[in-house]
C-alpha positions as CSV (number, residue, x, y, z in Angstrom):
1,M,0.0,0.0,0.0
2,Q,1.3,3.4,-0.9
3,Q,2.3,5.6,2.0
4,Y,-0.2,8.3,0.8
5,E,-3.0,5.8,1.3
6,V,-1.8,5.0,4.8
7,A,-1.6,8.8,5.5
8,A,-5.2,9.2,4.3
9,R,-6.4,6.5,6.7
10,V,-4.5,8.0,9.6
11,R,-6.2,11.3,8.8
12,Q,-9.6,9.6,9.1
13,V,-8.6,8.3,12.5
14,I,-7.5,11.8,13.6
15,D,-10.7,13.3,12.3
16,A,-12.8,10.7,14.1
17,A,-10.9,11.5,17.4
18,G,-12.0,15.1,17.1
19,V,-8.7,16.5,18.1
20,S,-6.0,18.5,16.3
21,A,-3.0,16.8,14.7
22,R,-0.8,18.3,17.4
23,E,-2.9,16.8,20.2
24,F,-3.0,13.5,18.4
25,A,0.8,13.5,18.1
26,R,1.0,14.1,21.8
27,R,-1.3,11.1,22.5
28,I,0.8,8.7,20.3
29,V,4.0,10.4,21.7
30,I,5.8,11.5,18.6
31,D,7.2,14.8,17.4
32,P,4.3,16.8,15.8
33,S,6.6,17.6,12.9
34,K,7.1,13.8,12.2
35,L,3.4,13.3,12.1
36,S,3.0,16.2,9.8
37,R,5.6,14.8,7.4
38,S,4.1,11.4,7.5
39,L,0.6,12.8,6.8
40,N,1.9,14.7,3.7
41,G,3.7,11.6,2.4
42,S,7.3,12.8,2.9
43,R,8.0,10.3,5.7
44,R,6.8,6.7,6.3
45,F,5.0,5.8,9.6
46,T,7.0,3.2,11.6
47,A,5.3,0.0,12.6
48,A,5.3,1.1,16.2
49,E,3.7,4.4,15.4
50,L,0.9,2.7,13.4
51,A,0.4,0.3,16.3
52,R,-0.1,3.3,18.6
53,I,-2.4,5.1,16.2
54,A,-4.5,1.9,15.9
55,D,-4.6,1.7,19.7
56,I,-5.5,5.3,20.4
57,G,-7.9,5.5,17.5
58,G,-9.6,2.2,18.4
59,V,-9.2,0.8,14.9
60,D,-7.9,-2.4,13.4
61,A,-4.2,-2.1,12.6
62,N,-4.7,-4.2,9.4
63,W,-7.1,-1.6,8.1
64,L,-4.5,1.1,8.5
65,L,-2.1,-1.0,6.6
66,G,-4.5,-1.5,3.7
67,A,-6.8,-4.4,4.5
68,A,-10.0,-4.2,2.4
69,A,-12.2,-3.3,5.3
70,T,-14.4,-0.3,6.1
71,F,-13.4,2.3,8.7
72,T,-14.9,1.1,12.0
73,V,-14.0,2.1,15.5
74,L,-13.6,-1.1,17.4
75,P,-15.7,-1.6,20.6
76,A,-13.8,-1.6,23.9
77,S,-12.5,-4.9,25.1
78,P,-14.5,-6.6,27.9
79,P,-13.0,-5.7,31.3
80,P,-10.7,-8.1,33.1
81,S,-11.6,-9.7,36.4
82,E,-9.6,-6.9,38.2
83,P,-10.0,-4.0,35.8
84,A,-7.4,-1.2,35.8
85,P,-8.8,2.3,35.3
86,A,-8.7,3.5,31.7
87,P,-5.4,5.4,31.2
88,E,-5.9,9.1,30.6
89,G,-4.8,9.9,27.0
90,G,-4.5,6.3,26.0
91,R,-2.1,3.4,26.7
92,P,1.0,4.9,25.0
93,L,0.8,8.1,27.0
94,Q,0.4,6.1,30.2
95,I,3.4,4.0,29.4
96,V,5.5,7.2,28.8
97,R,4.2,8.9,32.0
98,E,5.1,5.9,34.1
99,T,8.5,5.5,32.5
100,V,9.3,9.1,33.4
101,R,8.1,8.6,37.0
102,L,10.3,5.5,37.3
103,I,13.3,7.2,35.7
104,A,13.0,10.0,38.3
105,E,12.9,7.5,41.1
106,R,15.5,5.0,40.0
107,G,17.4,6.3,36.9
108,F,16.8,5.2,33.3
109,H,19.2,2.2,33.3
110,A,17.7,0.8,36.5
111,V,14.2,0.7,35.1
112,R,13.1,-2.6,33.5
113,V,10.3,-3.1,31.0
114,A,8.7,-5.4,33.6
115,D,8.7,-2.5,36.1
116,I,6.9,-0.3,33.6
117,A,4.4,-3.0,32.8
118,T,3.7,-3.5,36.5
119,A,3.1,0.3,36.9
120,C,0.7,0.3,34.0
121,R,-1.0,-2.9,35.0
122,T,-0.3,-4.5,31.7
123,S,2.1,-7.0,30.1
124,T,5.6,-6.5,28.9
125,A,4.3,-7.6,25.5
126,A,2.0,-4.6,25.5
127,I,4.9,-2.3,26.2
128,H,7.0,-3.8,23.4
129,Y,3.9,-3.5,21.1
130,H,3.9,0.3,21.5
131,F,7.6,0.8,22.0
132,P,9.7,-2.1,20.5
133,G,13.0,-1.0,22.1
134,R,14.4,1.0,25.0
135,D,15.8,3.6,22.7
136,E,12.4,4.4,21.3
137,L,10.9,4.4,24.7
138,L,13.6,6.8,26.0
139,E,13.1,9.1,23.0
140,A,9.3,9.2,23.7
141,A,10.0,10.0,27.3
142,V,12.3,12.9,26.4
143,R,9.7,14.3,24.0
144,W,7.0,14.0,26.6
145,C,9.1,15.9,29.2
146,M,9.9,18.6,26.6
147,D,6.3,19.0,25.7
148,E,5.2,19.1,29.4
149,D,7.8,21.6,30.3
150,T,6.9,23.9,27.3
151,R,3.2,23.5,28.2
152,R,3.8,24.5,31.9
153,R,5.8,27.6,30.9
154,A,3.2,28.7,28.4
155,A,0.4,28.3,31.0
156,A,2.3,30.1,33.7
157,T,3.2,33.1,31.6
158,E,0.0,33.5,29.6
159,G,-1.2,37.1,29.6
160,T,2.0,38.4,31.3
161,D,3.2,41.5,29.4
162,H,5.9,42.8,31.9
163,A,9.2,41.1,30.9
164,G,10.5,41.3,34.5
165,D,7.5,39.6,35.9
166,E,7.6,36.9,33.2
167,L,11.3,36.2,33.8
168,R,10.6,35.7,37.5
169,L,7.8,33.4,36.8
170,L,10.2,31.3,34.7
171,L,12.6,31.2,37.6
172,D,9.9,30.0,39.9
173,L,9.1,27.2,37.5
174,Q,12.7,26.1,37.3
175,T,13.2,26.1,41.1
176,P,12.7,22.5,42.4
177,R,10.5,23.3,45.5
178,T,7.7,20.7,45.1
179,E,8.0,16.9,44.7
180,Q,6.8,17.2,41.1
181,Q,9.5,19.8,40.3
182,R,12.2,17.7,41.9
183,R,11.1,14.7,40.0
184,Q,11.2,16.6,36.7
185,W,14.7,17.8,37.5
186,C,15.8,14.2,38.4
187,V,14.6,13.1,35.0
188,W,16.5,15.9,33.2
189,L,19.8,15.1,35.1
190,D,19.5,11.5,34.1
191,L,18.8,12.4,30.5
192,W,21.8,14.8,30.4
193,A,24.1,11.8,31.1
194,E,22.3,9.7,28.5
195,A,22.6,12.6,25.9
196,A,26.3,12.2,26.1
197,R,26.0,8.6,24.9
198,S,22.9,8.6,22.6
199,T,22.9,10.4,19.3
200,T,19.1,10.6,19.3
201,V,18.7,11.8,22.9
202,G,21.6,14.2,22.3
203,Q,19.8,15.8,19.4
204,L,16.6,16.1,21.4
205,H,18.6,17.6,24.3
206,R,20.2,20.2,22.0
207,E,16.9,21.1,20.4
208,Y,15.2,21.5,23.8
209,Y,18.0,23.8,25.1
210,R,17.9,25.8,21.9
211,Q,14.2,26.4,22.5
212,W,14.6,27.1,26.2
213,R,17.4,29.6,25.7
214,T,15.5,31.2,22.9
215,T,12.5,31.6,25.3
216,V,14.7,33.3,27.9
217,S,16.5,35.4,25.3
218,D,13.2,36.7,23.9
219,V,12.0,37.7,27.4
220,I,15.3,39.5,28.1
221,R,15.1,41.2,24.7
222,R,11.6,42.4,25.4
223,G,12.7,43.6,28.8
224,V,15.5,45.7,27.2
225,D,12.9,47.2,24.8
226,Q,10.6,48.0,27.7
227,G,13.4,49.6,29.7
228,V,13.0,47.0,32.4
229,F,16.4,45.4,31.8
230,R,19.8,47.0,31.1
231,P,20.9,47.1,27.4
232,V,22.6,43.7,27.5
233,D,23.1,41.1,24.8
234,P,20.0,38.9,25.2
235,D,21.6,35.8,23.8
236,G,24.6,36.0,26.0
237,A,22.5,36.9,29.1
238,A,20.2,33.9,28.4
239,L,23.2,31.5,28.1
240,T,24.6,32.7,31.5
241,L,21.2,32.6,33.3
242,T,20.2,29.1,32.0
243,A,23.7,27.8,32.9
244,L,23.3,29.2,36.4
245,I,19.8,27.6,36.7
246,D,21.2,24.2,35.7
247,G,24.2,24.4,38.1
248,L,22.2,25.5,41.1
249,A,19.4,22.9,40.4
250,S,21.9,20.1,40.4
251,Q,23.1,21.2,43.8
252,V,19.6,21.4,45.1
253,L,18.9,17.9,43.9
254,A,22.0,16.7,45.8
255,T,20.5,18.1,49.0
256,A,17.8,16.2,50.8
257,P,14.5,18.2,51.2
258,G,14.1,19.7,54.6
259,S,17.8,19.7,55.5
260,P,18.5,23.3,56.4
261,G,22.1,24.4,56.7
262,T,23.5,21.7,54.5
263,G,24.1,22.1,50.8
264,T,22.0,24.3,48.6
265,G,18.2,24.5,49.2
266,A,15.5,25.5,46.8
267,Q,15.1,28.9,48.5
268,A,18.8,29.6,48.3
269,M,18.7,28.7,44.6
270,H,15.8,31.1,44.0
271,D,17.5,33.9,46.1
272,A,20.7,33.5,44.0
273,L,18.8,33.6,40.7
274,T,16.8,36.7,41.8
275,T,20.0,38.4,43.0
276,H,21.6,37.7,39.6
277,V,18.7,39.2,37.7
278,D,18.6,42.2,40.0
279,T,22.3,42.8,39.8
280,C,23.1,42.0,36.2
281,L,19.8,42.6,34.3
282,T,17.4,44.9,36.0
283,A,17.7,48.5,34.9
284,P,18.5,51.1,37.7
285,A,15.5,53.0,38.9
286,A,15.0,56.3,37.1
């Protein structure tokens, strides 16, 4: 079957789901640009991607691959004797969320597929059905973390026009105060090490940091235009600030929560970042 016909059938699944292509990409845990290229015929869907599409769309995978059958959404399977609650966003997204949680707790190389299957209340075969190898699962986990981080930043700064206020909101988000923030940073620290060994993860890592530094640079540039910040080089200032965030966060993660007087705490990190902004970026009062 020609890839254009496969793409047409995938479009039917997306339309039936009633969501945007970007949201559908999030649910099957692939880069939206990959989905876009596959839909316009310039890239082939992988077997694992088609399996996830069939699962999320509730359709027969054979139909996606060209079986002479009409488009029909399959009925839900009968519940097992001890049913697990339906995973929010579908099974692939659940697998990735649980993978991220386990990476934060144990480190990527200490997490087994059997552990992920247990956390999802499914089988290892189901994990391999959606993500055939550890590399693909790690890539999906990195993409999900990137997407979640970008989504949280956008939600936190929506409607904020003052560049100084927006930069401080970004600093708040990057300070690991809560258990969720610490878990997120634990995952990033583990992925940094993996990025040095994996070409795929390394490319994702570089792309994420390019986007993150661009976000900070744009805020600083807008602050300079507003007269809120000194006339600094936005790109250079963003590089310095993001490096300071990373270094301080790694020290905070090495300090047990609730251990005052030892190491670097979250509040000390936030105070240091605020002092840096006030001293090096904030324009003197008129």
